[in-house]
C-alpha positions in Angstrom: 0.0 0.0 0.0 1.4 3.4 -1.1 1.4 6.0 1.7 0.0 9.5 0.9 2.7 12.1 0.8 0.8 14.7 2.7 2.8 17.9 2.9 5.5 16.7 0.5 6.4 19.1 -2.3 5.5 18.4 -5.9 8.0 18.5 -8.7 7.3 22.1 -9.8 7.5 23.4 -6.2 11.2 22.7 -5.7 13.6 25.0 -7.5 15.9 22.9 -9.7 19.6 22.9 -9.2 20.1 24.3 -12.7 18.3 25.2 -15.9 21.3 25.4 -18.1 20.2 22.7 -20.4 16.9 24.4 -21.2 18.6 27.8 -21.6 21.1 26.3 -24.0 18.3 24.7 -26.0 16.5 28.0 -26.2 19.6 29.8 -27.2 20.2 27.4 -30.1 16.6 27.5 -31.1 16.9 31.3 -31.4 20.1 31.0 -33.4 18.4 28.4 -35.7 15.4 30.7 -36.2 17.6 33.7 -37.0 19.6 31.7 -39.6 16.4 30.1 -41.1 14.8 33.6 -41.5 17.9 34.8 -43.3 17.7 31.7 -45.6 14.3 32.9 -46.8 16.1 35.9 -48.3 17.9 33.5 -50.7 14.6 33.5 -52.6 14.5 37.3 -53.1 18.0 38.7 -52.9 20.0 37.9 -56.0 23.2 38.9 -54.4 22.8 36.6 -51.4 24.7 33.5 -52.3 24.7 31.3 -49.2 24.0 31.2 -45.5 26.5 29.5 -43.2 25.3 28.0 -40.0 27.4 28.2 -36.7 30.7 28.8 -38.5 32.8 31.9 -37.6 29.7 33.2 -35.8 26.1 32.2 -35.0 25.5 32.5 -38.8 27.2 34.2 -41.7 25.7 35.3 -45.0 27.8 35.4 -48.2 26.9 37.9 -50.9 28.3 37.8 -54.4 28.8 41.4 -55.4 30.1 41.7 -59.0 32.1 38.5 -58.6 33.5 39.3 -55.2 32.4 37.6 -52.0 31.2 39.8 -49.1 30.4 38.3 -45.7 28.0 39.5 -43.0 28.4 38.1 -39.5 25.5 37.7 -37.1 25.4 37.0 -33.3 22.0 36.1 -31.9 21.4 36.9 -28.2 18.0 36.5 -26.5 16.5 37.0 -23.1 13.5 35.1 -21.7 12.2 38.3 -20.0 10.8 40.4 -22.8 11.1 43.6 -20.7 14.9 43.1 -20.4 17.0 45.9 -21.8 20.6 45.3 -22.9 23.1 47.7 -21.3 26.4 49.0 -22.5 28.1 46.8 -20.0 26.2 43.7 -21.3 27.1 44.3 -24.9 30.3 46.4 -25.0 31.9 45.6 -21.6 31.9 49.2 -20.4 30.4 50.2 -17.1 27.6 52.8 -16.9 29.0 56.3 -16.5 32.6 55.1 -16.9 35.2 57.6 -18.2 37.7 54.9 -18.9 37.4 51.2 -19.7 39.4 48.0 -19.8 40.3 47.1 -23.4 40.3 43.4 -22.5 36.7 43.6 -21.6 35.8 45.2 -24.9 37.7 42.4 -26.7 35.7 39.8 -24.8 32.4 41.5 -25.3 29.7 40.7 -27.9 30.7 43.9 -29.8 34.4 43.0 -29.6 33.8 39.5 -31.0 31.8 41.0 -33.9 34.3 43.8 -34.7 37.2 41.4 -34.8 35.7 40.1 -38.1 36.2 43.6 -39.6 39.9 43.2 -39.0 40.4 39.5 -39.9 38.3 39.7 -43.1 39.2 43.3 -44.0 37.3 44.4 -47.2 35.4 41.1 -47.5 33.6 41.9 -44.3 30.3 43.6 -45.0 28.3 44.1 -41.8 28.6 42.6 -38.3 25.2 42.4 -36.6 24.0 41.9 -33.0 20.5 40.5 -33.1 18.2 40.3 -30.1 14.6 39.7 -29.3 14.5 42.4 -26.6 15.3 46.1 -26.4 18.4 48.2 -25.8 18.6 50.7 -22.9 19.0 54.4 -23.5 22.8 54.3 -23.2 23.1 51.5 -25.8 20.6 53.2 -28.1 22.9 56.3 -27.9 25.8 54.1 -29.0 23.8 52.8 -32.0 22.8 56.4 -33.0 26.4 57.6 -32.7 27.6 54.8 -35.0 25.1 55.8 -37.6 25.5 59.6 -37.5 28.7 60.3 -35.7 26.8 62.1 -32.9 28.6 62.8 -29.6 28.5 59.8 -27.2 30.9 59.0 -24.5 30.7 55.2 -24.9 31.2 55.4 -28.6 34.2 57.6 -27.9 35.6 55.0 -25.5 35.2 52.4 -28.2 37.1 54.5 -30.7 39.9 55.3 -28.3 40.4 51.7 -27.1 39.8 49.9 -30.5 43.4 49.3 -31.3 44.5 48.2 -27.8 41.4 45.9 -27.5 41.4 44.3 -30.9 44.6 44.9 -32.8 47.4 46.0 -30.4 50.2 44.6 -32.6 49.0 46.2 -35.8 47.2 49.5 -35.0 44.8 51.0 -37.4 44.5 54.7 -38.3 41.6 56.7 -36.9 39.6 56.7 -40.2 40.0 53.0 -40.6 38.7 52.4 -37.1 35.6 54.6 -37.8 35.0 52.6 -41.0 35.1 49.3 -39.2 32.9 50.4 -36.3 30.3 51.7 -38.9 29.9 48.1 -40.0 28.4 47.3 -36.6 24.6 47.0 -36.4 22.6 46.6 -33.2 19.2 45.2 -34.1 16.8 44.9 -31.2 13.2 43.7 -30.7 13.5 41.1 -33.4 10.4 39.2 -32.5 10.9 36.1 -34.6 13.9 35.1 -32.5 11.9 34.3 -29.5 12.1 30.5 -29.2 8.9 30.4 -27.0 6.7 32.5 -29.3 5.0 32.0 -32.7 6.2 35.1 -34.3 8.8 33.2 -36.4 6.0 31.1 -38.0 3.6 34.1 -38.5 6.3 36.3 -40.1 8.1 33.6 -42.1 4.8 32.3 -43.4 4.3 35.5 -45.4 7.5 34.7 -47.4 6.4 31.1 -47.8 3.1 32.3 -49.2 4.9 34.3 -51.8 6.8 31.3 -53.1 4.3 28.5 -52.8 0.6 27.9 -53.1 -1.4 30.8 -51.9 -3.9 28.5 -50.2 -1.4 26.5 -48.1 -2.9 25.4 -44.8 -1.3 26.6 -41.6 0.0 23.1 -40.9 1.6 22.9 -44.4 3.4 26.2 -43.9 4.7 25.1 -40.5 5.9 21.8 -42.0 7.9 23.7 -44.6 9.4 26.0 -41.9 10.1 23.1 -39.6 12.0 21.4 -42.5 14.0 24.7 -42.9 14.9 24.9 -39.2 15.9 21.2 -39.3 18.1 21.9 -42.3 19.8 24.8 -40.4 20.2 22.6 -37.3 21.9 19.8 -39.4 24.2 22.4 -41.0 25.0 23.8 -37.6 26.1 20.5 -36.1 27.8 19.1 -39.2 31.3 17.8 -38.4 34.0 20.0 -39.9 37.5 18.9 -40.8 40.5 20.7 -39.3 41.5 21.7 -42.9 38.5 22.3 -45.0 38.1 23.6 -48.6 35.4 26.1 -49.8 33.3 23.5 -51.5 33.3 21.2 -48.5 32.4 24.1 -46.2 29.6 25.1 -48.6 28.2 21.6 -48.4 28.6 20.9 -44.7 27.7 24.3 -43.1 26.1 26.3 -45.9 22.5 26.6 -47.1 22.0 27.4 -50.8 19.2 28.5 -53.0 18.9 24.9 -54.4 18.3 23.6 -50.9 15.6 26.2 -50.3 13.9 25.4 -53.5 14.0 21.7 -52.6 12.2 22.4 -49.3 9.6 24.4 -51.3 9.3 21.7 -54.0 10.4 24.0 -56.9 13.0 23.0 -59.5 15.8 25.5 -59.9 15.4 25.7 -63.7 11.7 26.4 -63.3 12.3 28.9 -60.6 14.8 30.9 -62.7 12.8 30.6 -65.9 9.5 31.7 -64.4 11.2 34.4 -62.3 12.8 35.9 -65.4 9.4 36.0 -67.1 8.4 38.9 -64.9 5.2 37.2 -63.8 4.6 38.1 -60.2 2.8 34.8 -59.7 5.6 32.8 -61.4 7.3 31.3 -58.4 3.9 30.3 -56.8 2.9 28.7 -60.1 6.2 26.8 -60.3 5.6 25.4 -56.8 2.1 24.2 -57.7 3.3 22.6 -60.9 6.2 20.9 -59.1 3.9 19.5 -56.4 1.3 18.2 -58.9 3.8 16.6 -61.2 5.9 15.1 -58.3 2.7 13.5 -57.0 2.2 12.0 -60.5 5.7 10.6 -60.3 7.3 13.0 -62.9 11.1 13.5 -63.2 12.7 16.9 -62.8 13.2 17.1 -66.6 9.5 16.5 -67.1 8.5 19.1 -64.5 10.7 21.7 -66.2 9.2 20.8 -69.6 5.6 21.2 -68.2 6.6 24.6 -66.7 8.0 25.7 -70.0 4.7 24.6 -71.7 2.7 26.6 -69.2 4.7 29.7 -70.0 4.3 29.2 -73.8 0.5 28.7 -73.3 0.2 31.9 -71.4 2.0 33.8 -74.2 -0.2 32.1 -76.8 -3.3 32.9 -74.9 -2.3 36.6 -74.4 -1.6 37.0 -78.1 -4.5 35.0 -79.5 -7.4 35.7 -77.2 -8.5 38.7 -79.3 -8.0 37.2 -82.7 -9.8 33.8 -82.3 -13.6 34.0 -82.4 -15.1 34.1 -78.9 -17.1 30.9 -79.5 -14.0 28.9 -80.6 -11.9 30.2 -77.7 -14.6 29.3 -75.2 -14.8 25.9 -76.7 -11.1 25.4 -76.3 -11.1 26.5 -72.7 -14.1 24.3 -71.9 -12.4 21.2 -73.2 -9.2 22.0 -71.4 -10.8 22.7 -68.0 -13.0 19.6 -68.2 -10.1 17.3 -69.0 -7.8 18.9 -66.4 -10.4 18.5 -63.7 -10.9 14.8 -64.8 -7.2 14.2 -64.7 -7.0 15.4 -61.1 -10.1 13.5 -60.1 -8.9 10.2 -61.6 -5.5 10.1 -59.9 -3.1 12.4 -61.7 -1.1 9.7 -63.5 1.2 10.8 -66.4 -0.2 8.3 -69.0 -3.7 9.4 -68.2 -2.6 13.0 -68.7 -1.2 12.2 -72.1 -4.4 10.5 -73.2 -6.4 13.5 -71.9 -4.3 15.9 -74.0 -4.9 13.7 -77.1 -8.6 13.7 -76.4 -8.6 17.5 -76.3 -6.6 17.7 -79.5 -9.0 15.3 -81.2 -12.0 17.3 -80.2 -10.4 20.5 -81.6 -9.8 18.7 -84.9 -13.5 18.7 -85.6 -13.7 22.4 -85.0 -10.6 23.1 -87.2 -8.8 24.7 -84.3 -5.8 22.3 -84.1 -3.9 24.4 -86.7 -3.3 27.1 -84.1 -2.6 24.7 -81.2 -0.4 21.6 -80.5 0.0 19.1 -77.6 2.6 21.2 -75.9 0.4 24.3 -75.7 -2.5 22.2 -74.6 -0.4 20.6 -71.8 0.6 24.1 -70.7 -3.1 25.1 -70.8 -4.0 22.2 -68.5 -1.5 23.4 -65.9 -2.5 27.0 -66.4 -6.0 26.0 -65.4 -4.8 23.9 -62.5 -2.6 26.7 -61.2 -5.6 29.1 -61.3 -7.6 26.5 -59.4 -5.0 26.3 -56.7 -4.7 30.1 -56.5 
């Protein structure tokens, strides 16, 4: 018989010896979210070449600027209490109100560890960024303002005066060079999607996913895509690196590329580029829909690209011919296409069935003397133009 533990404390009532494990997990989750959010920019920023996870810093972005690589370095620091305000001492290693400081503390601070990249990577260092989910206090806000506009600020002045001794005592940099390096520092606060315990990451990142996937994605589908992205970042962060590693190996082990992003979104790179270049604002969304439909039917990447190209050719044909073909004939064409497209989806979306459906449409057009202006490739594109509109 089990005795009743009257008056004995429950698990939650006793303060644990430590919570370091949970704090570490939360810190990593914030870092993964920061890197994952930056990976979404691969879809939009043509200069953004790759995002490196947990290498040299929490994450690093590589930009290809006219054939030259430029690197941006990011540190992600979060606090559980959202009303917390970072101080100059927290971030820069300088006590409040101090007229002097210890260069060693600047070197060991978050700012110091970021600014060292501006020395080690010289001109290939773009920006060094401190990212946090909470606010900066007034003193630290003042430092941020001084970096931007050279306004008078005692802490900024201390950083200027102690830069060489703190970060490069053996190879001092001239004053203008110091200013140029410090201006690469960005302090970005109140970044809500970094909070590992909130849902801001999913709500904000979902907007980007909507732009590059089906417009009617369910919430669970969006979250599945974003969880896949975070898992990719996690794998890249913990990938084992060799002591001596080449650029291609580093790209593969720690870097996230556009190709990997497109794979998560189920878009082929050729279709993405072709449709993006077409200038169609819906192009990437359409590519995603086509890729998903054709993948479900068991199509190869080559076949998916062919279908995407047919869809583009149909759109061009329809735009050019819609006012030259008699309205009755045009409506007949569209009716046949829509009916067979709907039947194909209804009957299981197999490729042989799709081929036979296209032949049926072409045969029906023969009786109306319309096949002279159309072919099977255009009709295939027309089917997917209809299916894309249905998904949108």
